PARO-987695 format. One line per 4 residues: number of its first residue (from 1); their letters; for each residue y negated, z negated, x of N, C-alpha, C. Coordinates in Angstrom, 2 decimals. Example, Ala and Ser with C-alpha at 12.3 -4.5 7.8 and 13.67 -1.06 7.14 Angstrom:
! residues 2
1) AS) 5.69,-7.80,13.19,4.50,-7.80,12.30,3.30,-7.80,13.20  2.25,-7.08,12.85,1.06,-7.14,13.67,-0.03,-7.87,12.90;
***
This chain:
! residues 305
1) MKLK) 1.20,0.00,0.83,0.00,0.00,0.00,-1.24,0.00,0.87  -2.23,0.72,0.42,-3.45,0.77,1.22,-4.40,-0.32,0.78  -5.19,-0.80,1.75,-6.14,-1.87,1.47,-7.15,-1.44,0.42  -7.43,-0.13,0.37,-8.43,0.29,-0.61,-7.85,0.28,-2.02;
5) HLSF) -6.57,0.01,-2.11,-5.94,-0.16,-3.42,-5.49,-1.61,-3.54  -6.43,-2.48,-3.78,-6.14,-3.91,-3.82,-5.76,-4.35,-5.23  -4.92,-5.34,-5.30,-4.58,-5.90,-6.60,-4.46,-7.41,-6.50  -5.18,-8.11,-7.30,-5.13,-9.56,-7.27,-4.85,-10.08,-8.67;
9) AVFL) -3.95,-11.00,-8.75,-3.67,-11.62,-10.03,-4.30,-12.98,-10.04  -5.22,-13.18,-10.93,-5.88,-14.48,-10.97,-6.05,-14.89,-12.41  -5.99,-16.16,-12.69,-6.11,-16.63,-14.07,-7.09,-17.77,-14.20  -7.87,-17.78,-15.35,-8.76,-18.88,-15.67,-7.91,-20.11,-15.92;
13) GAFS) -8.41,-21.27,-15.45,-7.63,-22.48,-15.59,-6.89,-22.70,-14.30  -6.89,-21.60,-13.45,-6.31,-21.66,-12.13,-7.12,-20.72,-11.31  -7.16,-20.93,-9.99,-7.92,-20.03,-9.16,-7.05,-19.50,-8.07  -7.06,-18.17,-7.85,-6.29,-17.64,-6.77,-7.00,-16.51,-6.10;
17) LLLS) -6.70,-16.35,-4.78,-7.30,-15.32,-3.99,-6.20,-14.51,-3.37  -6.23,-13.19,-3.53,-5.24,-12.40,-2.86,-5.67,-10.96,-2.79  -5.06,-10.24,-1.84,-5.39,-8.84,-1.62,-4.12,-8.07,-1.82  -4.10,-7.11,-2.73,-2.84,-6.47,-3.05,-3.00,-4.98,-3.13;
21) SYQA) -2.36,-4.36,-4.11,-2.22,-2.92,-4.07,-3.38,-2.14,-4.65  -4.35,-2.79,-5.30,-5.43,-2.04,-5.90,-6.77,-2.64,-5.51  -7.50,-1.91,-4.69,-8.82,-2.41,-4.31,-9.70,-2.48,-5.53  -9.42,-1.64,-6.51,-10.20,-1.67,-7.74,-10.04,-3.01,-8.43;
25) GYTN) -9.01,-3.75,-8.08,-8.92,-5.15,-8.45,-8.25,-5.50,-9.75  -7.57,-4.56,-10.42,-7.01,-5.01,-11.68,-5.83,-5.91,-11.43  -5.57,-6.80,-12.38,-4.65,-7.91,-12.14,-3.20,-7.60,-12.44  -2.91,-6.38,-12.85,-1.53,-6.05,-13.17,-1.02,-6.85,-14.36;
29) GSTG) -1.96,-7.31,-15.20,-1.55,-8.10,-16.35,-0.62,-7.36,-17.29  -0.74,-6.02,-17.33,0.10,-5.24,-18.23,1.57,-5.33,-17.86  1.87,-5.63,-16.60,3.27,-5.73,-16.16,3.71,-7.18,-16.03  2.82,-8.11,-16.30,3.16,-9.51,-16.19,3.27,-9.98,-14.75;
33) DCRT) 2.66,-9.24,-13.84,2.78,-9.54,-12.41,1.70,-10.53,-11.98  1.87,-11.80,-12.39,0.90,-12.83,-12.05,1.15,-13.33,-10.65  0.14,-13.25,-9.78,0.32,-13.62,-8.39,-0.37,-14.92,-8.02  -0.91,-15.64,-8.97,-1.65,-16.85,-8.64,-0.87,-18.13,-8.85;
37) GAVS) 0.13,-18.06,-9.68,0.86,-19.27,-10.02,0.33,-19.93,-11.27  -0.75,-19.41,-11.83,-1.36,-20.02,-13.01,-0.53,-19.79,-14.26  0.11,-18.62,-14.34,0.83,-18.26,-15.55,2.32,-18.08,-15.30  2.71,-17.90,-14.05,4.13,-17.76,-13.74,4.40,-18.26,-12.34;
41) ATVG) 5.65,-18.28,-11.97,6.01,-18.78,-10.65,5.76,-17.76,-9.55  5.45,-16.52,-9.93,5.18,-15.49,-8.94,3.81,-15.72,-8.32  3.78,-15.91,-7.01,2.53,-16.25,-6.33,2.35,-15.38,-5.10  1.13,-15.00,-4.82,0.81,-14.35,-3.56,1.00,-12.86,-3.55;
45) CGGG) 0.88,-12.29,-2.36,0.86,-10.85,-2.20,2.10,-10.34,-1.48  3.15,-11.13,-1.44,4.36,-10.71,-0.75,5.30,-9.95,-1.67  6.21,-9.20,-1.07,7.20,-8.46,-1.84,6.71,-7.10,-2.26  7.64,-6.18,-2.48,7.27,-4.84,-2.95,6.43,-4.08,-1.96;
49) GCHS) 6.56,-4.36,-0.69,5.78,-3.65,0.31,4.33,-4.06,0.34  4.05,-5.25,-0.17,2.65,-5.68,-0.31,2.31,-6.79,0.69  1.79,-6.42,1.85,1.28,-7.39,2.82,2.36,-8.39,3.26  1.98,-9.57,3.71,2.94,-10.56,4.20,3.92,-10.95,3.09;
53) TGAT) 5.16,-11.22,3.48,6.17,-11.56,2.48,6.07,-13.00,1.99  5.31,-13.83,2.69,5.16,-15.23,2.26,3.81,-15.78,2.65  3.46,-16.91,2.03,2.18,-17.55,2.34,2.18,-18.04,3.79  0.98,-18.12,4.38,0.86,-18.63,5.74,-0.18,-19.73,5.79;
57) TGIT) 0.17,-20.82,6.46,-0.79,-21.92,6.60,-1.89,-21.55,7.58  -1.71,-20.40,8.26,-2.75,-19.93,9.18,-4.02,-19.50,8.46  -3.93,-19.31,7.15,-5.11,-19.09,6.32,-5.26,-20.34,5.47  -6.15,-21.25,5.87,-6.35,-22.48,5.10,-7.20,-22.15,3.88;
61) ITVE) -6.96,-22.81,2.79,-7.69,-22.50,1.56,-7.88,-23.75,0.70  -9.07,-23.90,0.14,-9.36,-24.98,-0.80,-10.09,-24.39,-2.00  -9.96,-25.03,-3.14,-10.72,-24.67,-4.32,-11.26,-25.96,-4.92  -12.54,-25.96,-5.28,-13.16,-27.19,-5.77,-14.13,-26.90,-6.89;
65) LDSA) -14.43,-27.93,-7.66,-15.43,-27.85,-8.71,-16.68,-28.55,-8.20  -17.80,-27.84,-8.16,-19.05,-28.39,-7.63,-20.06,-28.62,-8.75  -20.77,-29.74,-8.67,-21.88,-30.04,-9.57,-23.13,-30.19,-8.72  -24.03,-29.21,-8.81,-25.25,-29.20,-8.00,-24.91,-29.32,-6.51;
69) GVPV) -23.83,-28.65,-6.09,-23.46,-28.63,-4.69,-22.56,-29.76,-4.23  -22.25,-30.68,-5.14,-21.41,-31.83,-4.80,-20.04,-31.67,-5.45  -18.94,-31.72,-4.66,-17.59,-31.61,-5.24,-17.31,-32.77,-6.19  -16.69,-32.47,-7.34,-16.35,-33.50,-8.32,-14.88,-33.37,-8.71;
73) TSYH) -14.32,-34.44,-9.22,-12.92,-34.44,-9.63,-12.77,-34.56,-11.14  -13.89,-34.63,-11.85,-13.84,-34.66,-13.31,-14.97,-33.80,-13.86  -14.80,-33.33,-15.09,-15.83,-32.50,-15.72,-16.30,-33.15,-17.01  -17.56,-32.88,-17.36,-18.11,-33.31,-18.63,-18.11,-32.11,-19.57;
77) PGAS) -17.53,-32.23,-20.75,-17.41,-31.10,-21.67,-18.73,-30.37,-21.88  -18.70,-29.04,-21.74,-19.87,-28.20,-21.98,-20.85,-28.14,-20.84  -20.66,-28.94,-19.77,-21.59,-28.95,-18.64,-21.35,-27.73,-17.74  -22.37,-27.37,-16.97,-22.30,-26.21,-16.07,-21.92,-26.64,-14.65;
81) YTVK) -21.02,-25.90,-14.05,-20.55,-26.20,-12.70,-20.40,-24.90,-11.91  -19.95,-25.05,-10.68,-19.59,-23.90,-9.84,-18.20,-24.12,-9.30  -17.36,-23.09,-9.42,-16.04,-23.14,-8.81,-16.15,-22.45,-7.45  -15.75,-23.15,-6.42,-15.93,-22.65,-5.05,-14.60,-22.58,-4.33;
85) MVAT) -14.30,-21.39,-3.78,-13.12,-21.21,-2.95,-13.56,-21.00,-1.51  -12.93,-21.71,-0.59,-13.23,-21.56,0.83,-11.91,-21.36,1.58  -11.83,-20.29,2.36,-10.64,-20.04,3.17,-11.08,-19.79,4.61  -10.21,-20.12,5.55,-10.53,-19.95,6.97,-9.33,-19.34,7.69;
89) NTTS) -9.61,-18.37,8.55,-8.57,-17.74,9.36,-8.35,-18.57,10.62  -7.16,-19.11,10.77,-6.84,-19.84,12.01,-5.72,-19.12,12.78  -5.41,-17.88,12.36,-4.38,-17.10,13.05,-5.00,-16.33,14.21  -4.16,-15.61,14.93,-4.64,-14.77,16.03,-4.96,-13.36,15.56;
93) NNLP) -4.76,-13.08,14.26,-5.02,-11.76,13.71,-6.51,-11.56,13.43  -6.97,-10.33,13.60,-8.35,-9.97,13.26,-8.37,-9.54,11.80  -8.97,-10.36,10.92,-8.93,-10.15,9.48,-10.36,-10.18,8.92  -11.08,-9.06,8.98,-12.50,-9.05,8.61,-12.79,-8.84,7.12;
97) VFGF) -11.76,-8.53,6.30,-12.00,-8.31,4.86,-11.00,-9.13,4.06  -11.27,-9.29,2.76,-10.36,-10.09,1.94,-10.44,-9.71,0.47  -9.44,-10.15,-0.26,-9.43,-10.05,-1.70,-9.04,-11.41,-2.26  -9.39,-11.68,-3.50,-9.12,-13.02,-4.05,-8.96,-12.99,-5.57;
101) GLSS) -8.58,-14.13,-6.12,-8.54,-14.32,-7.55,-8.80,-15.77,-7.89  -9.47,-16.03,-9.00,-9.76,-17.41,-9.46,-9.41,-17.52,-10.94  -8.79,-18.62,-11.32,-8.54,-18.88,-12.73,-8.72,-20.33,-13.08  -9.02,-20.62,-14.32,-9.09,-22.00,-14.79,-8.29,-22.06,-16.08;
105) VTAA) -7.21,-22.84,-16.06,-6.36,-22.95,-17.24,-6.11,-24.42,-17.58  -5.61,-24.64,-18.77,-5.26,-26.01,-19.16,-4.12,-26.49,-18.27  -4.22,-27.74,-17.82,-3.17,-28.29,-16.97,-1.85,-28.36,-17.73  -1.96,-28.59,-19.04,-0.76,-28.59,-19.89,-0.23,-27.16,-19.95;
109) GAGT) 0.95,-26.94,-19.43,1.55,-25.61,-19.46,1.18,-24.74,-18.28  0.39,-25.26,-17.34,-0.01,-24.47,-16.17,1.23,-23.99,-15.43  1.19,-22.73,-15.01,2.33,-22.14,-14.33,3.29,-21.43,-15.27  2.98,-21.47,-16.57,3.80,-20.79,-17.57,2.90,-20.07,-18.56;
113) TATH) 3.48,-19.27,-19.42,2.69,-18.56,-20.43,2.26,-19.48,-21.56  2.60,-20.77,-21.46,2.17,-21.75,-22.47,0.78,-22.28,-22.18  0.21,-21.92,-21.02,-1.13,-22.38,-20.68,-2.18,-21.51,-21.37  -3.42,-21.96,-21.34,-4.52,-21.22,-21.94,-5.74,-21.29,-21.03;
117) QAGT) -6.63,-20.34,-21.20,-7.87,-20.36,-20.45,-8.63,-21.63,-20.78  -9.23,-22.23,-19.77,-10.02,-23.45,-19.95,-11.40,-23.22,-19.37  -12.43,-23.39,-20.17,-13.79,-23.16,-19.69,-14.17,-21.70,-19.76  -15.43,-21.42,-19.42,-15.97,-20.07,-19.51,-16.61,-19.67,-18.20;
121) WSSS) -16.25,-18.50,-17.69,-16.85,-18.00,-16.45,-18.23,-17.42,-16.71  -19.08,-17.53,-15.73,-20.42,-16.95,-15.82,-20.32,-15.43,-15.92  -21.24,-14.83,-16.66,-21.28,-13.36,-16.76,-22.02,-12.76,-15.57  -22.68,-13.62,-14.79,-23.40,-13.17,-13.59,-22.48,-13.38,-12.39;
125) LPNG) -21.91,-12.29,-11.89,-20.93,-12.37,-10.82,-21.45,-11.73,-9.54  -20.95,-12.14,-8.38,-21.36,-11.56,-7.11,-20.97,-10.07,-7.05  -21.60,-9.32,-6.17,-21.25,-7.92,-5.98,-19.79,-7.79,-5.58  -19.11,-6.83,-6.16,-17.72,-6.59,-5.81,-16.73,-7.51,-6.48;
129) VQNS) -17.20,-8.30,-7.47,-16.34,-9.24,-8.17,-16.36,-8.91,-9.66  -15.23,-9.09,-10.33,-15.16,-8.76,-11.74,-14.37,-9.80,-12.52  -14.57,-9.79,-13.84,-13.82,-10.63,-14.76,-12.79,-9.73,-15.44  -11.52,-10.02,-15.23,-10.45,-9.16,-15.73,-9.58,-9.88,-16.75;
133) IELS) -8.94,-9.10,-17.60,-7.99,-9.65,-18.55,-6.65,-9.84,-17.86  -6.05,-10.99,-18.04,-4.72,-11.24,-17.50,-3.71,-11.20,-18.64  -2.62,-11.87,-18.47,-1.57,-11.85,-19.47,-2.08,-12.27,-20.84  -2.00,-11.37,-21.81,-2.47,-11.70,-23.16,-1.61,-12.81,-23.76;
137) TALT) -0.35,-12.91,-23.32,0.53,-13.95,-23.85,0.08,-15.35,-23.45  -0.69,-15.44,-22.37,-1.16,-16.74,-21.92,-2.63,-16.97,-22.26  -3.27,-15.96,-22.89,-4.65,-16.10,-23.32,-5.56,-16.51,-22.18  -5.46,-15.83,-21.05,-6.28,-16.15,-19.90,-7.03,-14.92,-19.40;
141) TVIE) -8.12,-15.16,-18.67,-8.82,-14.10,-17.97,-8.89,-14.46,-16.50  -9.33,-13.50,-15.67,-9.26,-13.68,-14.22,-10.57,-13.27,-13.55  -11.01,-14.05,-12.57,-12.11,-13.65,-11.71,-11.48,-13.16,-10.41  -11.78,-11.91,-10.04,-11.12,-11.33,-8.87,-12.01,-10.31,-8.19;
145) HQVQ) -11.57,-9.86,-7.02,-12.29,-8.82,-6.29,-12.22,-7.51,-7.07  -13.23,-6.70,-6.89,-13.26,-5.36,-7.47,-13.10,-4.32,-6.36  -13.59,-4.67,-5.19,-13.43,-3.88,-3.96,-13.10,-4.85,-2.85  -12.65,-4.36,-1.71,-12.40,-5.27,-0.60,-13.73,-5.91,-0.21;
149) LPKT) -13.68,-7.20,0.09,-14.90,-7.97,0.34,-15.02,-8.32,1.82  -16.24,-8.31,2.36,-16.42,-8.68,3.78,-16.32,-10.18,3.97  -15.87,-10.63,5.15,-15.82,-12.04,5.46,-17.19,-12.67,5.31  -17.22,-13.97,5.12,-18.49,-14.68,4.92,-19.15,-15.03,6.24;
153) SGTG) -18.35,-15.44,7.22,-18.88,-15.75,8.55,-17.82,-15.43,9.59  -18.25,-15.26,10.85,-17.31,-14.95,11.91,-17.15,-13.46,12.09  -16.24,-13.08,12.96,-16.03,-11.67,13.28,-14.73,-11.13,12.71  -13.92,-12.01,12.11,-12.61,-11.61,11.62,-11.50,-12.34,12.35;
157) TAGT) -11.80,-12.84,13.53,-10.81,-13.57,14.33,-10.77,-15.04,13.90  -10.03,-15.86,14.64,-9.90,-17.28,14.30,-11.27,-17.93,14.09  -11.39,-18.69,13.01,-12.66,-19.33,12.67,-13.43,-18.60,11.61  -13.03,-17.37,11.30,-13.69,-16.58,10.26,-13.48,-17.24,8.89;
161) TYVE) -14.53,-17.26,8.05,-14.42,-17.87,6.73,-14.59,-16.84,5.63  -14.02,-17.15,4.49,-14.09,-16.31,3.29,-14.44,-17.23,2.13  -15.62,-17.04,1.54,-16.12,-17.97,0.53,-16.55,-17.21,-0.73  -16.18,-17.73,-1.89,-16.67,-17.22,-3.16,-17.05,-18.39,-4.05;
165) SIGW) -18.20,-18.29,-4.73,-18.66,-19.32,-5.66,-18.99,-18.66,-6.99  -18.37,-19.14,-8.06,-18.53,-18.54,-9.38,-18.96,-19.61,-10.38  -19.97,-19.31,-11.18,-20.42,-20.24,-12.21,-19.36,-20.43,-13.28  -19.26,-21.66,-13.78,-18.23,-22.00,-14.77,-18.77,-23.09,-15.70;
169) TAPA) -18.55,-22.89,-17.00,-18.94,-23.89,-18.00,-17.70,-24.61,-18.49  -17.73,-25.93,-18.44,-16.57,-26.73,-18.82,-16.21,-26.54,-20.28  -14.94,-26.71,-20.63,-14.49,-26.53,-22.01,-14.93,-27.67,-22.92  -14.59,-27.54,-24.19,-14.99,-28.52,-25.20,-14.26,-29.85,-25.00;
173) AGTG) -14.85,-30.89,-25.55,-14.24,-32.22,-25.47,-12.84,-32.19,-26.09  -11.93,-32.92,-25.48,-10.57,-32.97,-25.98,-9.64,-31.97,-25.35  -10.18,-31.09,-24.48,-9.33,-30.09,-23.81,-8.36,-30.77,-22.86  -8.79,-31.85,-22.24,-7.95,-32.54,-21.27,-8.08,-31.95,-19.89;
177) AVKL) -7.14,-32.28,-19.03,-7.21,-31.84,-17.63,-7.14,-30.32,-17.52  -7.86,-29.81,-16.53,-7.91,-28.38,-16.24,-7.33,-28.17,-14.85  -6.57,-27.10,-14.67,-6.03,-26.81,-13.35,-6.61,-25.51,-12.83  -7.12,-25.55,-11.61,-7.71,-24.39,-10.97,-6.74,-23.87,-9.91;
181) FAVI) -6.48,-22.57,-9.93,-5.61,-21.94,-8.94,-6.43,-20.96,-8.12  -6.11,-20.85,-6.84,-6.80,-19.89,-5.98,-5.82,-19.25,-5.03  -5.95,-17.93,-4.81,-5.12,-17.23,-3.83,-6.00,-16.23,-3.09  -5.80,-16.09,-1.81,-6.59,-15.16,-1.01,-5.67,-14.32,-0.13;
185) NAAD) -6.05,-13.08,0.09,-5.37,-12.24,1.06,-6.42,-11.76,2.06  -6.34,-12.27,3.27,-7.25,-11.84,4.34,-6.60,-10.65,5.03  -7.32,-9.54,5.18,-6.72,-8.30,5.64,-7.44,-7.72,6.85  -6.70,-6.84,7.57,-7.29,-6.24,8.78,-8.09,-4.98,8.47;
189) GDGQ) -8.01,-4.50,7.24,-8.83,-3.36,6.83,-8.38,-2.02,7.36  -7.09,-1.90,7.78,-6.62,-0.63,8.33,-6.09,0.31,7.27  -6.16,-0.09,6.01,-5.69,0.77,4.93,-4.20,0.68,4.70  -3.51,-0.22,5.39,-2.07,-0.37,5.26,-1.73,-1.79,4.79;
193) ATGA) -0.76,-1.87,3.88,-0.30,-3.19,3.41,0.83,-3.64,4.31  0.50,-4.36,5.36,1.51,-4.80,6.32,1.48,-6.30,6.48  2.43,-6.82,7.26,2.50,-8.25,7.51,1.36,-8.77,8.33  0.52,-7.88,8.86,-0.65,-8.32,9.61,-1.68,-8.97,8.69;
197) DKWN) -1.65,-8.59,7.41,-2.54,-9.19,6.42,-1.92,-10.50,5.94  -2.72,-11.56,5.88,-2.19,-12.90,5.61,-2.77,-13.49,4.32  -1.90,-14.10,3.52,-2.37,-14.71,2.28,-1.92,-16.16,2.18  -2.62,-16.89,1.31,-2.25,-18.26,1.01,-2.83,-18.63,-0.34;
201) NTST) -2.35,-19.69,-0.93,-2.81,-20.08,-2.26,-2.90,-21.60,-2.36  -3.58,-22.06,-3.40,-3.72,-23.50,-3.62,-4.08,-23.74,-5.08  -4.10,-24.99,-5.49,-4.54,-25.35,-6.83,-5.04,-26.79,-6.80  -5.84,-27.14,-7.80,-6.33,-28.51,-7.90,-6.51,-28.84,-9.38;
205) TIVE) -6.38,-30.10,-9.72,-6.51,-30.54,-11.11,-7.82,-31.30,-11.30  -8.56,-30.92,-12.32,-9.84,-31.57,-12.66,-9.67,-32.25,-14.01  -9.89,-33.56,-14.05,-9.69,-34.30,-15.30,-10.96,-34.28,-16.14  -10.78,-34.54,-17.42,-11.92,-34.62,-18.33,-12.56,-35.99,-18.22;
209) AGTT) -13.86,-36.04,-18.02,-14.57,-37.32,-17.90,-14.35,-38.14,-19.16  -14.16,-39.43,-18.96,-13.88,-40.30,-20.09,-12.41,-40.63,-20.17  -11.60,-39.84,-19.42,-10.17,-40.12,-19.38,-9.77,-40.55,-17.98  -10.76,-40.88,-17.17,-10.50,-41.22,-15.77,-11.22,-42.50,-15.40;
213) AIAE) -10.98,-42.99,-14.22,-11.61,-44.22,-13.76,-13.06,-44.00,-13.41  -13.84,-45.07,-13.41,-15.27,-44.97,-13.12,-15.51,-44.46,-11.71  -14.61,-44.71,-10.79,-14.80,-44.25,-9.42,-14.90,-42.74,-9.38  -14.13,-42.03,-10.23,-14.19,-40.58,-10.25,-15.46,-40.10,-10.93;
217) IAAD) -15.88,-40.80,-11.97,-17.12,-40.42,-12.63,-18.30,-40.61,-11.69  -18.31,-41.71,-10.97,-19.42,-42.03,-10.08,-19.53,-41.03,-8.95  -18.44,-40.33,-8.64,-18.48,-39.35,-7.56,-19.20,-38.08,-7.99  -19.52,-38.00,-9.29,-20.09,-36.78,-9.83,-21.37,-36.38,-9.13;
221) LGTV) -22.38,-37.24,-9.14,-23.65,-36.91,-8.50,-24.55,-38.12,-8.37  -25.08,-38.29,-7.18,-26.20,-39.17,-6.91,-26.24,-40.53,-7.57  -27.44,-41.03,-7.76,-27.66,-42.34,-8.39,-28.82,-42.24,-9.37  -28.92,-43.24,-10.22,-30.05,-43.34,-11.13,-30.60,-44.76,-10.99;
225) NAYP) -31.90,-44.91,-11.11,-32.52,-46.22,-10.98,-32.41,-46.96,-12.31  -31.52,-47.96,-12.35,-31.34,-48.77,-13.56,-31.67,-50.22,-13.20  -32.53,-50.86,-14.00,-32.95,-52.22,-13.68,-33.27,-53.00,-14.95  -33.25,-54.35,-14.88,-32.80,-55.13,-13.72,-31.30,-54.98,-13.52;
229) TLMS) -30.83,-55.02,-12.29,-29.40,-54.87,-12.04,-28.63,-56.07,-12.60  -29.31,-57.22,-12.69,-28.74,-58.38,-13.38,-29.52,-58.52,-14.68  -29.03,-57.86,-15.72,-29.82,-57.75,-16.95,-29.44,-58.84,-17.95  -30.40,-59.08,-18.85,-30.20,-60.10,-19.86,-30.43,-59.52,-21.26;
233) NTLT) -31.68,-59.16,-21.55,-32.02,-58.66,-22.88,-32.35,-57.18,-22.92  -32.81,-56.64,-21.79,-33.21,-55.22,-21.78,-32.67,-54.53,-20.53  -32.57,-53.22,-20.64,-32.16,-52.36,-19.52,-33.10,-51.17,-19.49  -33.65,-50.88,-18.31,-34.53,-49.72,-18.15,-33.89,-48.73,-17.18;
237) TAFD) -33.93,-47.47,-17.53,-33.46,-46.41,-16.64,-34.64,-45.52,-16.30  -34.78,-45.18,-15.03,-35.85,-44.30,-14.56,-35.25,-43.21,-13.69  -35.73,-41.99,-13.84,-35.16,-40.87,-13.10,-36.17,-39.72,-13.08  -36.00,-38.81,-12.16,-36.86,-37.63,-12.04,-36.14,-36.39,-12.52;
241) LRQD) -36.81,-35.58,-13.32,-36.27,-34.31,-13.76,-36.96,-33.17,-13.02  -36.17,-32.28,-12.43,-36.74,-31.13,-11.71,-37.10,-29.99,-12.66  -36.56,-30.06,-13.88,-36.89,-29.08,-14.91,-36.64,-29.71,-16.28  -37.20,-29.10,-17.31,-36.98,-29.61,-18.66,-35.49,-29.66,-18.94;
245) AKVS) -35.03,-30.71,-19.62,-33.60,-30.84,-19.89,-33.37,-31.78,-21.06  -32.18,-31.65,-21.65,-31.75,-32.60,-22.67,-30.98,-33.71,-21.95  -31.37,-34.95,-22.23,-30.84,-36.09,-21.48,-30.03,-37.01,-22.39  -28.88,-37.43,-21.88,-28.06,-38.42,-22.57,-27.82,-39.59,-21.62;
249) IDLL) -27.82,-40.82,-22.16,-27.59,-42.02,-21.36,-26.50,-42.85,-22.03  -25.46,-43.17,-21.27,-24.33,-43.93,-21.80,-24.06,-45.17,-20.95  -23.48,-46.19,-21.57,-22.96,-47.35,-20.87,-21.44,-47.24,-20.85  -20.84,-47.41,-19.66,-19.40,-47.34,-19.49,-18.87,-48.65,-18.95;
253) NLNG) -17.61,-48.95,-19.23,-17.01,-50.15,-18.64,-16.33,-49.80,-17.32  -15.64,-50.76,-16.72,-15.04,-50.55,-15.41,-13.95,-49.49,-15.42  -13.39,-49.19,-16.59,-12.35,-48.18,-16.70,-12.91,-46.80,-17.02  -14.25,-46.71,-17.04,-14.86,-45.43,-17.34,-14.92,-45.11,-18.82;
257) QLVR) -14.60,-46.09,-19.67,-14.62,-45.88,-21.11,-16.02,-46.09,-21.67  -16.36,-45.30,-22.67,-17.69,-45.38,-23.29,-17.81,-46.68,-24.09  -18.84,-47.46,-23.77,-19.13,-48.69,-24.50,-20.22,-48.45,-25.53  -21.24,-47.71,-25.12,-22.37,-47.46,-26.03,-23.15,-46.23,-25.56;
261) TLLS) -23.57,-45.41,-26.51,-24.48,-44.31,-26.22,-25.89,-44.81,-26.47  -26.68,-44.86,-25.41,-28.06,-45.35,-25.52,-29.02,-44.24,-25.91  -28.70,-43.03,-25.49,-29.57,-41.88,-25.76,-28.68,-40.65,-25.84  -28.91,-39.78,-26.83,-28.04,-38.63,-27.01,-28.85,-37.34,-27.10;
265) GEAM) -28.85,-36.60,-26.00,-29.44,-35.26,-26.00,-30.92,-35.20,-26.31  -31.70,-36.15,-25.80,-33.15,-36.11,-26.05,-33.82,-35.11,-25.12  -34.65,-34.23,-25.66,-35.36,-33.24,-24.86,-36.46,-33.92,-24.06  -36.44,-33.75,-22.74,-37.44,-34.37,-21.86,-38.04,-33.31,-20.95;
269) ATGT) -39.29,-33.55,-20.54,-40.01,-32.60,-19.69,-39.83,-32.94,-18.22  -40.12,-31.97,-17.37,-40.05,-32.16,-15.93,-40.92,-33.33,-15.49  -40.41,-34.10,-14.51,-41.18,-35.23,-14.00,-40.41,-36.53,-14.11  -41.10,-37.64,-13.82,-40.46,-38.96,-13.87,-40.37,-39.44,-15.31;
273) QART) -39.19,-39.90,-15.69,-38.96,-40.38,-17.05,-38.37,-41.78,-16.98  -38.65,-42.58,-18.00,-38.08,-43.93,-18.07,-37.85,-44.30,-19.52  -36.76,-44.98,-19.78,-36.44,-45.45,-21.13,-35.92,-46.88,-21.04  -36.31,-47.73,-22.02,-35.87,-49.12,-22.06,-35.05,-49.36,-23.32;
277) FGVS) -33.94,-50.10,-23.16,-33.02,-50.33,-24.28,-32.70,-51.82,-24.40  -32.49,-52.28,-25.62,-32.07,-53.65,-25.84,-30.57,-53.80,-25.61  -30.17,-54.83,-24.85,-28.75,-55.04,-24.54,-28.35,-56.49,-24.72  -29.13,-57.26,-25.49,-28.88,-58.69,-25.62,-27.52,-58.98,-26.26;
281) DLSA) -26.99,-58.04,-27.04,-25.73,-58.28,-27.74,-24.50,-57.88,-26.92  -24.72,-57.34,-25.74,-23.59,-56.94,-24.91,-22.86,-58.16,-24.35  -21.55,-58.04,-24.19,-20.78,-59.11,-23.56,-21.09,-59.14,-22.08  -20.98,-60.31,-21.47,-21.22,-60.44,-20.04,-20.18,-59.63,-19.28;
285) GIYF) -20.62,-59.05,-18.17,-19.69,-58.27,-17.36,-20.39,-57.16,-16.60  -19.59,-56.31,-15.93,-20.10,-55.21,-15.14,-20.08,-53.93,-15.97  -21.16,-53.16,-15.89,-21.26,-51.90,-16.62,-21.79,-50.80,-15.68  -21.56,-49.57,-16.10,-22.11,-48.43,-15.38,-23.00,-47.64,-16.33;
289) VRVQ) -24.18,-47.28,-15.83,-25.12,-46.49,-16.61,-24.98,-45.04,-16.16  -24.62,-44.18,-17.10,-24.46,-42.76,-16.78,-25.58,-41.96,-17.44  -26.34,-41.24,-16.61,-27.40,-40.38,-17.09,-26.99,-38.93,-16.89  -27.01,-38.15,-17.96,-26.67,-36.74,-17.89,-27.90,-35.92,-18.28;
293) AGAH) -28.29,-35.01,-17.37,-29.42,-34.12,-17.62,-28.97,-32.71,-17.27  -28.64,-31.92,-18.28,-28.08,-30.60,-18.02,-26.75,-30.75,-17.32  -26.59,-30.08,-16.16,-25.35,-30.16,-15.40,-25.33,-31.35,-14.45  -26.44,-32.07,-14.37,-26.58,-33.18,-13.41,-26.14,-34.48,-14.04;
297) TAVS) -25.32,-35.22,-13.32,-24.88,-36.54,-13.79,-25.08,-37.56,-12.68  -25.64,-38.72,-13.02,-25.83,-39.78,-12.04,-25.37,-41.09,-12.66  -24.83,-41.96,-11.80,-24.26,-43.23,-12.28,-24.79,-44.38,-11.45  -25.11,-45.51,-12.12,-25.58,-46.70,-11.42,-24.92,-47.93,-12.05;
301) KVVK) -24.70,-48.96,-11.24,-24.02,-50.18,-11.71,-25.03,-51.27,-12.07  -24.76,-51.98,-13.19,-25.57,-53.13,-13.58,-24.63,-54.25,-14.03  -25.17,-55.46,-14.11,-24.37,-56.62,-14.52,-25.07,-57.30,-15.68  -24.35,-57.56,-16.74,-24.89,-58.30,-17.90,-24.51,-59.77,-17.72;
305) Q) -25.53,-60.63,-17.71,-25.27,-62.06,-17.54,-25.20,-62.78,-18.88;
***
């Protein structure tokens, strides 16, 4: 197979990167040839005369969910994020081009046709990248290469990186955990599908916020100024908005469970904002104040005496 005929199978709910038989990038969904692992056990670009016959650890790969540039392990329903794939060539091969695929599917049923697309991909995609239909039986779509893509940094030799970042909107509340799959095929660009081209794949699970521990929620983004930290009758939250946004403020317990919604989707203008709430009826203990403004989430700890 020639490199200019690349084929990548990628599914939403999973993310995969690979370089295969069609540079035009269609996912081979019509034949059920899923190469990401999101919808079937078939993974990668090996077999059928297509590049390396197996994955290689010489191409390291990670896929993560970013919120304002910060990796997170949980999502808030309906919030905007970025799915980022990063791969690095640590082999001795010169691999200056690549192909990839990304998918996001429900963790329930992931790896089988029982899974479903989770979340929505941005309609604004990088050059040479497209949104493709995958297996209709699994109700998923795929973000993948449309043409062979140039490396992100390096010359193609060891240390060369391959990076793609795609906007993604989290699914509705109650969807549960989402699994992201990613597969990449780093290629030498000689127009031949040989073992010199190396691929690898990975996946990660992102839980729905509210079903996880506070430690994972707190990793979402930054901090918010909540005072007094040892509160009695009132609680004040202060924060800066870089742009107009709808703001929600919640109190969570140590298990990350919602105790009280203090503010729900109030439209606020750019600048410093502050709100004060009565908390005299709260039980004594430790709480976390979560402020959500658009895709930005910040958490701060307070104690009720």
